[in-house]
C-alpha positions as CSV (number, residue, x, y, z in Angstrom):
1,L,-134.9,-166.0,-188.3
2,G,-133.8,-168.2,-185.4
3,L,-136.8,-170.5,-185.8
4,L,-135.0,-173.7,-184.9
5,A,-134.5,-174.9,-181.3
6,E,-131.0,-175.2,-180.0
7,P,-130.1,-177.9,-181.1
8,A,-132.6,-178.9,-183.7
9,V,-132.8,-182.2,-185.4
10,V,-133.7,-182.2,-189.1
11,V,-134.6,-185.4,-190.9
12,A,-134.9,-185.6,-194.7
13,D,-136.0,-188.6,-196.8
14,N,-135.6,-189.2,-200.5
15,V,-132.4,-187.2,-200.8
16,L,-130.8,-189.6,-203.2
17,K,-134.0,-190.5,-205.3
18,P,-135.3,-188.2,-206.7
19,G,-132.6,-186.2,-205.0
20,A,-131.8,-183.1,-203.0
21,P,-128.2,-182.3,-203.9
22,Y,-128.2,-178.7,-202.5
23,H,-129.6,-180.0,-199.2
24,V,-127.0,-182.8,-199.0
25,W,-124.2,-180.4,-199.8
26,R,-125.2,-177.8,-197.2
27,I,-125.7,-180.3,-194.3
28,S,-122.6,-182.1,-195.1
29,T,-120.3,-179.1,-195.5
30,M,-121.5,-176.4,-193.1
31,P,-119.9,-176.8,-189.6
32,H,-123.1,-176.0,-187.7
33,Y,-124.6,-179.2,-189.0
34,R,-123.6,-182.7,-187.7
35,T,-125.0,-185.2,-190.2
36,D,-125.4,-188.8,-190.8
37,I,-126.4,-190.0,-194.3
38,I,-128.3,-193.4,-194.1
39,D,-128.2,-195.7,-197.1
40,L,-131.5,-197.7,-197.1
41,R,-133.9,-199.5,-199.4
42,E,-137.1,-197.7,-200.3
43,F,-140.1,-199.1,-198.3
44,G,-142.3,-201.2,-200.6
45,S,-139.7,-201.2,-203.3
46,A,-136.6,-202.8,-201.9
47,P,-134.5,-202.7,-205.2
48,V,-134.6,-198.9,-205.0
49,E,-131.7,-197.4,-203.1
50,D,-132.3,-194.2,-201.2
51,W,-130.7,-191.9,-198.6
52,M,-132.1,-190.3,-195.5
53,T,-130.3,-187.6,-193.7
54,V,-130.3,-186.9,-189.9
55,S,-128.7,-183.6,-188.9
56,W,-128.2,-181.8,-185.6
57,V,-128.2,-178.1,-186.2
58,R,-126.5,-175.8,-183.7
59,R,-126.1,-172.1,-184.0
60,G,-122.7,-171.0,-184.7
61,E,-120.6,-168.7,-187.0
62,T,-122.0,-170.3,-190.2
63,Y,-125.6,-170.6,-189.0
64,G,-127.9,-168.8,-191.5
65,K,-125.2,-168.3,-194.1
66,A,-125.2,-169.7,-197.6
67,A,-123.1,-172.9,-198.4
68,E,-120.3,-172.6,-200.9
69,E,-121.7,-172.8,-204.4
70,R,-120.5,-175.7,-206.7
71,R,-121.3,-175.9,-210.4
72,E,-121.6,-179.7,-210.3
73,L,-124.5,-179.4,-207.8
74,T,-126.5,-177.3,-210.4
75,A,-126.5,-180.2,-212.9
76,L,-127.5,-182.7,-210.3
77,A,-130.3,-180.4,-209.0
78,R,-131.7,-179.9,-212.5
79,E,-131.7,-183.7,-213.2
80,S,-133.4,-184.2,-209.8
81,D,-136.0,-181.7,-210.7
82,R,-136.7,-183.4,-214.0
83,F,-137.2,-186.8,-212.2
84,R,-139.5,-185.2,-209.7
85,L,-141.6,-183.7,-212.5
86,R,-141.7,-187.0,-214.4
87,A,-142.8,-188.8,-211.2
88,M,-145.6,-186.2,-210.6
89,A,-146.7,-186.7,-214.2
90,T,-146.7,-190.4,-214.2
91,S,-145.8,-192.6,-211.2
92,M,-142.6,-193.0,-209.3
93,K,-142.8,-196.7,-210.0
94,D,-142.4,-195.9,-213.7
95,L,-139.0,-194.4,-213.0
96,V,-137.8,-197.4,-211.0
97,G,-134.9,-199.2,-212.7
98,D,-132.2,-198.1,-215.1
99,P,-132.9,-194.3,-215.4
100,L,-133.3,-193.7,-211.7
101,D,-130.5,-196.1,-210.8
102,E,-128.1,-194.4,-213.3
103,F,-129.0,-191.0,-211.8
104,A,-128.5,-192.3,-208.2
105,A,-125.1,-193.8,-209.3
106,R,-124.0,-190.4,-210.8
107,F,-125.3,-188.5,-207.7
108,T,-123.4,-190.9,-205.4
109,A,-120.3,-190.8,-207.4
110,E,-120.3,-187.0,-207.6
111,F,-120.8,-186.7,-203.8
112,T,-118.1,-189.3,-203.1
113,R,-115.7,-187.2,-205.3
114,L,-116.7,-184.2,-203.1
115,G,-115.9,-186.2,-199.9
116,I,-119.6,-187.0,-199.0
117,R,-120.8,-190.5,-198.5
118,S,-123.3,-192.4,-196.5
119,S,-122.2,-193.1,-192.9
120,L,-124.8,-195.6,-191.8
121,Y,-126.9,-198.2,-193.6
122,V,-129.9,-200.3,-192.7
123,R,-129.3,-204.1,-192.4
124,T,-132.4,-206.4,-192.2
125,T,-132.0,-209.8,-190.8
126,L,-134.4,-212.7,-190.6
127,I,-134.7,-214.2,-187.1
128,N,-134.8,-218.0,-187.2
129,G,-135.3,-218.0,-191.0
130,G,-138.1,-215.6,-190.7
131,E,-140.1,-217.8,-188.3
132,D,-139.6,-215.3,-185.5
133,G,-139.8,-212.2,-187.7
134,A,-137.0,-209.9,-188.7
135,V,-135.1,-206.9,-187.4
136,S,-133.8,-203.9,-189.3
137,Q,-130.8,-202.2,-187.6
138,L,-128.6,-199.1,-188.4
139,V,-125.0,-200.1,-188.9
140,R,-122.2,-197.6,-188.8
141,L,-119.8,-197.6,-191.8
142,A,-116.1,-197.2,-191.4
143,P,-114.7,-194.1,-193.0
144,G,-114.4,-194.7,-196.8
145,E,-116.5,-198.0,-196.5
146,A,-119.4,-198.4,-198.9
147,P,-122.7,-199.9,-197.9
148,P,-123.4,-203.4,-199.1
149,K,-124.9,-203.7,-202.7
150,W,-128.4,-205.0,-203.3
151,A,-128.3,-208.8,-203.3
152,G,-131.5,-209.1,-205.3
153,H,-133.8,-210.3,-202.5
154,D,-135.6,-208.4,-199.7
155,P,-135.8,-210.5,-196.5
156,R,-138.9,-208.6,-195.5
157,D,-140.7,-210.3,-198.4
158,D,-140.5,-213.6,-196.5
159,L,-142.4,-212.2,-193.5
160,T,-146.0,-212.7,-192.6
161,G,-148.0,-211.1,-189.8
162,G,-146.0,-207.9,-189.3
163,R,-143.3,-209.4,-187.2
164,W,-140.7,-206.9,-188.3
165,R,-139.1,-204.4,-185.9
166,S,-136.4,-201.8,-186.0
167,D,-133.6,-201.6,-183.6
168,L,-131.1,-198.7,-183.5
169,G,-128.7,-201.0,-181.8
170,G,-125.4,-199.6,-180.9
171,A,-125.3,-197.1,-183.8
172,R,-125.3,-193.5,-182.5
173,F,-125.9,-190.4,-184.6
174,V,-122.9,-188.1,-184.9
175,G,-125.0,-185.1,-183.8
176,A,-126.1,-186.8,-180.6
177,E,-122.5,-187.2,-179.4
C-alpha cells in the first residue's frame, strides 16, 4: 500500500513478553529493515526482562513481501497468544515469575539459535550513590555478547523526587547510519 514514509521508523514494545515472534523474525531477517533489539527491564517491574525493537524501514526488493515461514515460530506465537489471553483474563503481574521467565528464556534461546539476539541494552547507574539521581543509557553489545543478567536490585528503587534521566549516549541505532 505504500503507507510508510521513506524511511519510516517502527518501534515495538513487549516483543519478548508476552512476545511477538513473527514480528521479531520479520524485522530481523528481511533486508529492507535495519533493526536494533533492545534488552531492558519492564518499567515498574524491574525483574521482568523485555525487548523493544527499533527498525528503520526502507523500500526495496523485499518491501511488502512475506518473510520466510519457520515452523518454530508458530509454536512461539501460540504460546505468546496464550500468555496474552491469560494476562487479559487476570493481570500481567500474576504472570510475572517462573512461567513468563521460562517462556522468555525459550523465546530468547530459539531466536539466538536462528541468529537473532539483542543488540543494545539499558544500563541504569546511580549518580553519587543516588544522591544526584540516576541515568539510564543505551549500551551497544558486541556481536555475540549477551546483555548482563538481572542482579536482583533495581537502582531506580533507591531514587526519590524523580531525578532519573535517560541518555542515548554514544549508542547509535543501526538504521540511522
